[in-house]
C-alpha positions as CSV (number, residue, x, y, z in Angstrom):
1,M,-0.1,0.0,-0.1
2,N,1.4,3.5,-0.5
3,R,2.2,5.4,2.2
4,T,3.2,9.3,2.6
5,P,6.9,9.4,3.6
6,G,8.0,10.8,6.7
7,L,4.6,11.3,8.6
8,R,5.8,8.6,11.2
9,S,8.7,10.5,12.3
10,V,6.4,13.5,12.3
11,C,4.1,12.1,14.6
12,E,6.9,10.4,16.9
13,L,8.0,14.1,17.4
14,A,4.4,15.3,18.1
15,L,3.8,12.8,20.7
16,A,7.0,13.9,22.6
17,V,5.9,17.5,22.7
18,G,2.2,16.1,23.3
19,L,0.5,17.3,20.2
20,C,-0.1,13.9,18.4
21,S,-3.7,14.5,19.1
22,L,-3.6,17.5,16.6
23,L,-2.1,15.2,13.9
24,V,-4.3,12.1,13.9
25,A,-6.1,13.2,11.4
26,A,-3.2,13.0,9.0
27,P,-2.8,9.9,6.7
28,G,-0.3,7.7,8.7
29,C,-0.5,8.4,12.0
30,G,-2.4,6.3,14.6
31,D,-3.2,7.0,18.1
32,D,0.1,5.7,19.5
33,G,2.1,7.3,17.0
34,T,2.5,4.3,14.9
35,E,1.3,3.7,11.1
36,P,-2.2,2.0,11.5
37,S,-2.4,-1.5,10.1
38,D,-4.4,-2.0,7.0
39,D,-7.6,-3.4,8.9
40,D,-7.4,-0.6,11.3
41,T,-11.1,0.4,11.4
42,T,-10.8,2.9,14.5
43,G,-8.7,5.6,13.0
44,S,-9.6,8.2,10.5
45,G,-11.1,6.1,7.9
46,T,-14.6,5.5,7.2
47,D,-16.6,5.5,10.7
48,T,-17.9,1.7,11.1
49,T,-19.0,2.3,14.9
50,G,-22.6,4.1,14.2
51,D,-21.3,7.2,14.2
52,G,-20.3,9.7,11.0
53,D,-20.8,7.8,7.7
54,S,-21.5,4.4,10.0
55,T,-21.6,1.1,7.7
56,T,-22.7,-0.6,10.6
57,G,-25.8,1.3,12.3
58,D,-29.3,1.0,12.0
59,T,-30.5,1.4,8.1
60,P,-33.9,3.0,8.2
61,D,-36.5,0.7,6.5
62,P,-37.2,2.2,3.1
63,D,-40.0,4.0,2.6
64,P,-43.3,2.5,1.5
65,D,-44.6,2.8,-1.7
66,P,-46.3,6.2,-1.7
67,D,-48.2,5.6,-4.6
68,P,-49.5,2.1,-4.6
69,D,-50.9,0.8,-7.6
70,P,-54.8,1.0,-7.1
71,D,-57.0,-2.0,-7.8
72,P,-57.6,-2.3,-11.9
73,E,-60.8,-1.0,-13.2
74,P,-63.7,-3.5,-13.7
75,E,-64.0,-4.3,-17.5
76,P,-67.2,-2.1,-18.4
77,A,-70.6,-4.2,-19.2
78,P,-71.3,-5.3,-22.7
79,L,-73.3,-3.5,-25.0
80,Q,-76.8,-5.3,-25.1
81,W,-77.4,-6.8,-28.5
82,T,-81.1,-7.8,-28.4
83,A,-82.4,-7.9,-32.2
84,G,-81.1,-7.5,-35.5
85,H,-78.5,-9.4,-37.6
86,G,-74.6,-9.7,-36.8
87,D,-71.6,-12.1,-37.6
88,L,-69.3,-13.8,-35.3
89,S,-66.4,-13.1,-37.7
90,F,-62.8,-14.4,-38.4
91,Y,-60.0,-12.6,-40.4
92,L,-56.2,-12.6,-40.9
93,D,-54.7,-9.6,-39.5
94,D,-52.9,-7.7,-42.3
95,Q,-49.5,-7.1,-40.5
96,T,-48.9,-10.7,-38.5
97,G,-50.8,-13.0,-40.4
98,S,-52.6,-14.3,-37.4
99,L,-56.5,-15.1,-36.8
100,V,-58.8,-12.4,-35.2
101,S,-62.2,-12.5,-34.4
102,F,-64.7,-9.6,-33.7
103,W,-68.4,-8.7,-34.3
104,Q,-69.8,-7.3,-37.3
105,L,-73.2,-5.9,-37.0
106,D,-75.5,-4.7,-39.6
107,G,-78.8,-2.7,-38.4
108,V,-78.8,-4.2,-34.8
109,T,-80.5,-2.9,-31.9
110,L,-77.6,-2.0,-29.4
111,D,-78.2,-1.1,-25.9
112,G,-81.9,0.3,-26.8
113,E,-80.6,1.9,-29.9
114,D,-82.0,0.8,-33.3
115,D,-80.2,0.2,-36.4
116,V,-76.7,0.1,-35.2
117,S,-74.1,-1.1,-37.7
118,G,-70.1,-1.4,-37.2
119,E,-67.3,-3.6,-35.8
120,Y,-66.8,-4.5,-32.2
121,E,-64.3,-6.1,-30.0
122,L,-65.8,-9.5,-28.8
123,T,-65.9,-8.0,-25.1
124,E,-67.7,-4.8,-26.4
125,V,-71.0,-6.6,-27.2
126,A,-73.1,-9.6,-25.8
127,P,-76.4,-10.9,-27.2
128,T,-78.8,-10.6,-24.1
129,S,-81.9,-12.0,-25.5
130,A,-83.2,-15.3,-26.6
131,A,-86.3,-17.5,-27.8
132,T,-86.9,-20.6,-25.9
133,F,-86.8,-24.0,-27.9
134,A,-88.6,-27.0,-26.8
135,R,-87.2,-30.6,-27.7
136,P,-89.6,-32.3,-29.6
137,A,-91.6,-35.6,-28.2
138,E,-90.5,-38.8,-30.0
139,D,-87.9,-37.2,-31.9
140,G,-86.2,-40.9,-32.3
141,G,-82.8,-39.6,-30.6
142,A,-82.6,-36.4,-33.2
143,F,-82.2,-33.9,-30.5
144,D,-80.2,-35.8,-27.6
145,D,-77.2,-33.5,-28.1
146,L,-79.5,-30.5,-26.6
147,C,-79.2,-32.6,-23.3
148,V,-82.5,-32.1,-22.1
149,A,-85.6,-34.4,-22.0
150,S,-88.3,-34.5,-24.5
151,G,-90.5,-31.6,-23.9
152,E,-87.9,-29.4,-21.9
153,S,-86.9,-26.3,-23.0
154,V,-83.8,-24.5,-23.7
155,L,-82.8,-20.8,-24.4
156,W,-82.5,-20.5,-28.1
157,L,-80.6,-18.2,-30.6
158,P,-82.4,-19.2,-34.0
159,Q,-80.6,-20.2,-37.2
160,N,-83.4,-18.1,-39.5
161,N,-84.5,-14.5,-39.3
162,R,-88.0,-15.3,-39.1
163,D,-87.8,-17.1,-36.2
164,A,-85.3,-14.6,-34.6
165,V,-87.7,-11.5,-35.3
166,E,-91.0,-13.2,-34.3
167,N,-89.1,-14.5,-30.9
168,G,-87.3,-11.2,-30.2
169,A,-83.9,-12.8,-30.2
170,P,-80.7,-11.7,-32.4
171,F,-80.3,-13.1,-35.7
172,L,-76.7,-14.4,-34.9
173,G,-74.3,-15.3,-38.3
174,I,-70.8,-16.9,-38.0
175,K,-68.3,-15.5,-40.8
176,N,-64.9,-16.5,-42.4
177,G,-64.1,-13.5,-44.0
178,I,-60.7,-14.6,-45.2
179,E,-60.0,-13.9,-48.9
180,R,-60.4,-16.7,-51.2
181,G,-57.5,-18.6,-52.2
182,D,-55.7,-17.7,-48.4
183,L,-56.7,-21.0,-46.9
184,V,-56.4,-24.4,-47.8
185,D,-59.9,-25.4,-49.3
186,D,-61.0,-22.0,-48.3
187,E,-62.1,-23.6,-45.2
188,L,-61.4,-22.8,-41.4
189,S,-62.3,-25.3,-38.7
190,V,-64.4,-24.2,-35.3
191,A,-64.4,-26.2,-32.7
192,L,-65.3,-26.0,-28.9
193,A,-62.2,-25.4,-26.4
194,A,-64.0,-24.2,-23.1
195,I,-67.4,-23.4,-21.9
196,T,-68.1,-21.3,-18.3
197,S,-72.0,-21.6,-17.4
198,P,-73.9,-20.0,-15.0
199,S,-74.2,-22.8,-13.0
200,G,-70.7,-24.7,-13.8
201,A,-73.1,-27.5,-15.2
202,G,-74.9,-25.8,-18.2
203,T,-74.7,-27.3,-21.7
204,Y,-74.5,-25.6,-25.2
205,A,-75.0,-26.7,-28.4
206,L,-74.8,-25.5,-32.0
207,W,-76.7,-27.0,-34.9
208,R,-78.4,-26.7,-38.5
209,D,-81.9,-27.5,-39.4
210,G,-82.8,-30.4,-41.2
211,F,-84.4,-33.8,-41.0
212,P,-82.8,-34.9,-39.0
213,P,-81.1,-31.7,-37.5
214,R,-77.1,-31.9,-37.7
215,F,-75.2,-30.8,-34.7
216,F,-71.9,-29.9,-35.3
217,L,-70.8,-28.8,-31.6
218,S,-72.1,-29.9,-28.1
219,S,-71.1,-30.1,-24.6
220,C,-73.4,-32.5,-23.5
221,A,-70.9,-34.8,-22.7
222,G,-68.3,-32.5,-22.0
223,V,-66.3,-30.2,-24.1
224,D,-65.0,-32.3,-27.3
225,T,-62.4,-30.5,-29.2
226,G,-62.2,-33.1,-31.4
227,A,-65.9,-32.2,-32.9
228,V,-65.4,-29.5,-35.7
229,M,-67.5,-27.4,-37.9
230,E,-66.1,-26.7,-41.2
231,L,-66.8,-23.1,-42.0
232,P,-66.2,-22.5,-45.7
233,V,-65.4,-18.5,-46.9
234,G,-68.5,-16.6,-46.4
235,H,-71.0,-16.7,-43.7
236,D,-73.6,-19.0,-42.5
237,H,-76.2,-19.3,-39.8
238,F,-76.9,-22.0,-37.4
239,N,-79.0,-22.7,-34.1
240,M,-77.5,-22.2,-30.7
241,A,-79.1,-23.5,-27.5
242,F,-78.0,-22.9,-23.9
243,S,-79.6,-24.9,-21.1
244,E,-79.9,-21.9,-18.7
245,A,-80.2,-18.3,-18.3
246,G,-77.5,-16.1,-17.2
247,E,-73.6,-15.2,-18.5
248,W,-71.6,-17.6,-20.4
249,T,-68.4,-17.7,-22.2
250,V,-68.0,-19.8,-24.8
251,T,-64.5,-20.4,-26.1
252,Y,-64.1,-21.3,-29.7
253,R,-60.9,-22.8,-31.3
254,V,-60.5,-21.6,-34.8
255,T,-58.0,-23.3,-37.0
256,G,-56.9,-23.6,-40.8
257,Q,-54.0,-23.9,-42.9
258,L,-52.2,-21.1,-45.2
259,E,-52.5,-21.7,-49.0
260,A,-48.9,-20.3,-49.8
261,S,-47.0,-21.5,-46.8
262,G,-48.8,-24.5,-45.6
263,D,-48.4,-23.3,-42.4
264,D,-51.3,-24.2,-39.6
265,I,-53.2,-21.5,-38.0
266,S,-54.9,-21.8,-34.5
267,A,-56.6,-19.2,-32.1
268,D,-59.0,-19.4,-29.2
269,F,-62.0,-17.0,-28.9
270,D,-64.1,-16.2,-26.0
271,V,-67.3,-15.1,-26.7
272,R,-69.9,-13.9,-24.1
273,Y,-73.9,-14.7,-24.0
274,I,-75.7,-12.8,-21.4
275,L,-79.1,-14.3,-21.7
276,E,-82.3,-13.8,-20.0
């Protein structure tokens, strides 16, 4: 360690005349007139005894966060779609090439306002009215996927516009809006990925009218991600059934394959239905 030459002799001289106390602040001069050792912590170096610039004294607790994050704002209630035509639409994002979904509404009644059109995020709108559909008696099992007994009713979003208008329900379609030629076979596949019902035990079904009716999606025996509905480019309408009133979240898994690259695309979309 570098030292200042001559300071020891100065300190010895100062001791002789009783003046060392005046020099202890000088580098190299200890209390006894000798040079302090490298580990001397009682001399003029940094104070470690709790006085001055202490490194061993009490350390104050850090200040509490003066502005803690407030509780997040709850999501606003969705706009209530009670009548009119709209589509649950699927597209490819122009920038990322990933699947996106949103509502395309065309002259609907939204929060009591008639003739509303436009595009809305899935979280912004929810169908909130429905008709009722009673399972026919002696249907030969054709409506088993409704998961109700003959004569029992479900809440119903009808496939055709006349039934929707007569029963005061939205006329809800499903749309594949991707450009022709962008997908292999120009098709998307739609499956159920999850269902949240008001009671936790409710069932959902989607089918098309016919003799017999053709069920594409049903949670009667639980969510089956392997059951799919092929959705060609364009839009179509289907019946939907909900076994109980209240707030539902149906998660649809949408998949496809890009024609140009052969890459598979897939996304899950949560759709809310708040049915009375």
